[in-house]
C-alpha positions in Angstrom: -5.1 11.0 -61.7 -1.5 10.2 -62.3 1.0 9.7 -59.4 2.4 13.1 -60.1 -0.9 14.7 -59.7 -1.5 13.0 -56.3 2.0 14.0 -55.2 1.2 17.7 -56.1 -2.2 17.6 -54.4 -0.3 16.0 -51.3 2.2 18.8 -51.3 -0.5 21.4 -51.4 -2.5 19.9 -48.6 0.5 19.5 -46.4 1.5 23.0 -47.2 -1.9 24.3 -46.2 -2.1 22.2 -42.9 1.3 23.5 -41.9 0.2 27.1 -42.5 -3.0 26.5 -40.5 -1.0 24.8 -37.8 1.6 27.3 -37.4 -0.9 29.9 -36.2 -2.9 27.7 -33.7 -1.4 27.6 -30.3 -3.2 24.4 -29.4 -1.3 22.6 -32.2 2.0 24.1 -31.2 1.4 22.8 -27.6 0.5 19.4 -29.0 3.4 19.2 -31.1 5.8 20.2 -28.4 4.2 17.4 -26.2 4.5 15.0 -28.9 8.2 15.9 -29.5 8.9 15.5 -25.8 7.3 12.1 -25.6 9.3 10.9 -28.6 12.5 12.0 -27.1 11.7 10.4 -23.8 10.9 7.1 -25.5 14.1 7.2 -27.7 16.2 7.8 -24.5 14.4 4.9 -22.8 15.2 2.6 -25.7 18.6 3.8 -25.8 19.1 3.3 -22.1 17.6 -0.2 -22.3 19.8 -1.1 -25.3 23.0 0.0 -23.3 21.9 -2.0 -20.2 21.3 -5.2 -22.3 24.6 -4.7 -24.1 26.4 -4.5 -20.9 24.7 -7.5 -19.5 25.7 -9.5 -22.5 29.3 -8.2 -22.5 29.9 -8.9 -18.8 32.2 -11.9 -18.2 30.5 -15.1 -17.2 31.4 -16.8 -14.1 32.2 -20.4 -14.1 31.2 -22.8 -11.4 33.7 -24.2 -9.1 34.9 -27.9 -10.3 36.7 -28.8 -7.1 35.3 -31.8 -5.3 35.3 -31.8 -1.6 
């Protein structure tokens, strides 16, 4: 089969799966849970990035060079 044929078959199967999943409440619940987990993960990554960026941008303290 040509690439175009595989593309059309993939579109058809995707559309069929979307229609079937739309009517299934279990799939809706699982999708909502997955979206929530992905948002939570994204927020955790963003928080970690901001924390590390602040850590790297903080001024460095220099040790005292005075001799006693």
